[in-house]
Structure formats: structure tokens, C-alpha cells
C-alpha positions as CSV (number, residue, x, y, z in Angstrom):
1,M,212.9,111.9,-250.3
2,A,210.0,111.7,-247.4
3,N,211.6,114.9,-245.8
4,L,210.8,116.6,-248.6
5,I,206.9,115.1,-248.5
6,A,206.7,116.3,-245.5
7,L,207.8,120.0,-246.3
8,V,205.4,120.3,-248.7
9,Y,202.8,118.7,-247.0
10,N,203.4,121.4,-244.1
11,W,203.8,123.9,-246.6
12,W,200.1,123.0,-248.4
13,N,198.4,123.1,-244.7
14,F,200.2,126.5,-244.4
15,Y,198.6,128.2,-247.7
16,A,195.2,126.1,-246.7
17,R,195.5,128.3,-242.7
18,L,195.3,131.3,-244.6
19,Y,192.0,131.0,-245.3
20,D,191.1,129.3,-242.5
21,S,193.4,128.9,-239.4
22,E,191.1,127.3,-236.9
23,H,190.4,123.8,-238.8
24,H,193.3,121.2,-240.2
25,R,192.8,120.4,-243.3
26,E,193.9,117.1,-245.0
27,A,196.2,117.6,-248.6
28,I,194.5,114.6,-249.2
29,T,191.4,116.3,-249.1
30,S,192.2,120.2,-249.9
31,R,194.3,119.4,-252.9
32,P,192.0,118.5,-254.9
33,A,189.7,120.4,-254.3
34,L,191.3,123.9,-253.5
35,L,193.8,122.7,-257.2
36,S,190.5,122.4,-259.7
37,G,190.8,125.4,-261.4
38,V,192.3,126.1,-265.5
39,G,194.2,129.5,-264.7
40,R,194.6,131.4,-268.0
41,L,197.1,134.3,-267.8
42,L,195.8,137.7,-269.3
43,R,197.8,140.9,-270.7
44,H,196.3,144.0,-270.3
45,G,197.5,147.9,-270.2
46,G,200.7,147.1,-268.8
47,Q,199.7,144.4,-266.9
48,R,198.9,140.9,-265.9
49,T,195.9,139.0,-264.4
50,V,195.8,135.5,-264.4
51,K,192.3,134.5,-264.5
52,V,191.1,130.6,-262.7
53,S,188.3,129.3,-263.9
54,L,187.2,126.3,-261.3
55,Q,186.3,123.2,-262.6
56,H,184.6,122.0,-258.9
57,E,181.2,121.8,-257.7
58,K,181.7,123.7,-254.8
59,A,183.8,126.5,-257.3
60,G,181.5,129.1,-255.3
61,L,183.0,128.5,-251.5
62,I,186.3,127.9,-253.0
63,G,186.5,130.7,-255.2
64,E,186.1,132.6,-251.6
65,A,188.8,130.4,-250.6
66,I,191.4,132.1,-252.8
67,R,190.3,135.0,-252.8
68,M,190.8,135.4,-248.6
69,V,194.3,133.8,-250.1
70,S,194.8,136.3,-252.3
71,N,194.0,139.4,-250.7
72,T,196.0,138.4,-247.3
73,L,198.7,138.1,-249.3
74,A,198.6,141.2,-251.0
75,R,198.0,143.5,-247.9
76,V,201.3,141.6,-246.4
77,N,203.1,142.2,-249.3
78,A,201.8,146.5,-248.9
79,I,202.0,146.4,-245.8
80,A,206.3,144.5,-245.4
81,E,207.1,146.5,-248.7
82,R,210.8,147.6,-247.1
83,W,211.0,145.1,-244.5
84,T,213.4,142.1,-244.4
85,V,212.9,138.6,-246.1
86,E,212.8,137.5,-242.2
87,Q,210.3,139.9,-241.3
88,R,207.8,139.3,-243.6
89,W,208.5,135.9,-243.2
90,T,207.5,136.4,-239.0
91,L,204.7,138.4,-239.9
92,L,203.4,135.8,-242.4
93,L,204.0,132.3,-239.8
94,T,203.0,134.7,-237.2
95,H,199.2,135.7,-238.9
96,I,198.5,131.5,-240.0
97,L,199.4,130.5,-236.6
98,R,197.9,133.6,-234.7
99,H,195.2,130.5,-233.6
100,W,197.5,128.5,-231.2
101,L,199.6,132.1,-230.0
102,G,197.1,134.0,-228.3
103,G,197.4,137.1,-229.6
104,K,201.8,136.8,-228.9
105,W,204.5,136.9,-231.8
106,I,207.0,135.0,-233.1
107,G,209.9,136.9,-232.6
108,E,210.2,141.2,-233.2
109,L,207.8,142.9,-234.3
110,P,208.2,145.0,-237.7
111,P,206.5,148.5,-237.6
112,G,202.8,148.8,-239.1
113,A,202.1,144.5,-238.0
114,E,199.7,145.3,-236.4
115,R,197.4,145.7,-239.5
116,L,197.7,143.3,-240.7
117,L,197.2,141.2,-238.0
118,S,193.7,142.8,-236.4
119,G,192.1,141.8,-239.4
């Protein structure tokens, strides 16, 4: 059970670093803030959209953080569309840990990856 809890904690830490890579966010404080919204699935014109209504007093800041994470993941998806799963994880982890890697790349640099890491 401890291994499972540590794994979830580490994934949450990576998620929080997608919008703030320079600070370590404790799950006990960041999770309630980032998970305080109510989501609704909207279907229109053959597209599905999730609309989130934030219930937190700092809804503006939290909404901006969630938009940054969403935009980063959308850019990764657009750039890495034809890459292998290993290359996608390499790109995502390099992006998340770029503050500590000092410009180094985890593994081999796939084509087009520099576009994401430069932003």
C-alpha cells in the first residue's frame, strides 16, 4: 500500500510541476485547490468538451494553472503524434524536470522535440 501511495504522490507532483516547474508543491495543499472544481461534459457538433466550474476562492489563479497544464499536454500530443510511447514519456518527463536537467535530455531527442522544450 505504501508503494501505491508513493506512486500516486509522485504522479501528482509531476502534474503540479507542469504549471510550476521551479517549486515543489505538497499534495496535501495543492490537491484540494486543483481538484475543487466540478466538471461537466458538453457534446456539440461532434465534439466533446469538459467545462470545469471552480469552487475555490482563488479560482482565477487555479484556472490559469489548469489551462497551462492543458495547453502543455495538447502541445505534447500535437508534436508527439507519431512517436513511440517511450519517446512521448521521454519528452514529457524532460519537460517536467527541465529545471533540474539544465538543458540536458533524458534519452534520445526525437524529431520536433525542441519546439516544445523551447516554450
